N, C-alpha and C positions, 0 to 999 in steps of 0.2 A: 058461358059468360059471353057477354057482348064484345066487339071489336071497340079499339079504342079511337074514337073519331078527335082528331086533334085539330084541324081545320079542315077547308075544301080541298086543301093540297095533299095532305098527309091522314090516312088513318090506318092503325095499327092491327092486324089480324090477330085473332087470338092462338092461332097456329104460330106465331112467331115469337111468342112470348114462352119462355120456359120456368116453370114454377116449382120450388121446392118449400118444403116445410119442417119446421123444428120446434123443440119445445121452447115457450116463451119466457124470459124471466118477469118478474114482478109480480103484482097481485094476480090472485083467481083461487088460493086456497088448495084444498086437495085436488081440484081440477087441474091445476096447472102440472101435476106431476104425469098425468096420463093423456093430454091432449097435445097435438102438436098444431098450436095456433099462429107461432110467428112464421110470417111469408116472405119469400124471398122472389124476386122477380129478376128474372135474366133477359135480355134482349140484345140482340147482336143486329144493328141495322142493315138491311141489304145495301150493297156498295152502290153508289148513284142515286138512292132513294129520295135521300136528304141533300140538298146543296150543301157544298163547301161551305160557305158563308155562315149558313143556319149551324151546320155541325159543329163550327169553329165558335160560334156563341154559344151551344149547347153546351161544350166541352167547358168553356168558361164559366159558365152558370153552376154546372153540375159535377165540378172537378172531382169531389167526394163519391161519384156515383160510377164514374167513367173509369174502365179498367185500360191497362196499357195496350192491350188487345182491342181496344174500342168495342167493347161490351159493357151495357148498361146493367150496373147490379143495384136493386133497390129493395130495402128490406124494410117491414113494418111489424111492430109488436106491440102498438100501444093499445090494442084491443084485447078482450078476451076472444074474440070470435074469429077464426080463421076467414070467412068471408068478408069480415069488416077489415080484417089486415090487408086482404087482396086489393080491397076497393080502395085503400090508402095508397097501396104502392101504384096502382094505376092512375091516381087523380095527381100523384107527385110527378109520373111519368108526363102525363098531360099537360099540366101547369107548366113543368119544363120546358116542353117543346114548343108550347104556344109562345113562352116568353123569348127563344130561342128565334122565332119566327118574326117576332117583332124588328124592324130595322132602327138602331139607336139614330136618334136624332144629330145629325152633324153639328159640333158647335162652330159657331161663327166668331171668330175672335175681334174684338173690339178694344179700341183705345179709350181709356178714361177720359172723362171730358176735363176740360180746363178747372171748371168750377169743382169737379169732385176732387181733383188734385190738391185745389187751395184748401178744401174742407177738410182733407186728410193732414195736409201740413200743418193747418191751424189747430187741429185735435192734438198733433204730437207736439206742437209747441206748448198748449194748455196744460198738455200733461207733464211736460218736463218742467214746466213753471211750477206746477203743483207740486211736485217732489222735491225741487230745489226749494221751494218755501220751508217744507219739512226738514231739511238738512240743519244740522248743528256745526257751526263753524268753531273748531278749537283752538 
């Protein structure tokens, strides 16, 4: 299998990945009882290979895949073929790592304009008057 190319800063060699297989649940007829098509990918990133900020973003994005020992565990069983499930695991890992490498845009605090505050208050007043007119005074 080919290595996983994430971006020009990171590619994961096949030797770093640990695979295990099990019987998959779901459709497959009699074949499901004899073929180990569910794929489980385990990857322990080498220390210092991924920048700390990127790793923190990755852990935020992929909470369900990261263990307490900082090992990434991804399972796939949606396909009836082991190769397709392996490719699904690889692509999930690649997508998550690519998203983690994107630096989120910093939000710039802005003040609402005077006109927008006036519109908001006018709308609140209109809604209040509308609801007041529906009231019945006893």
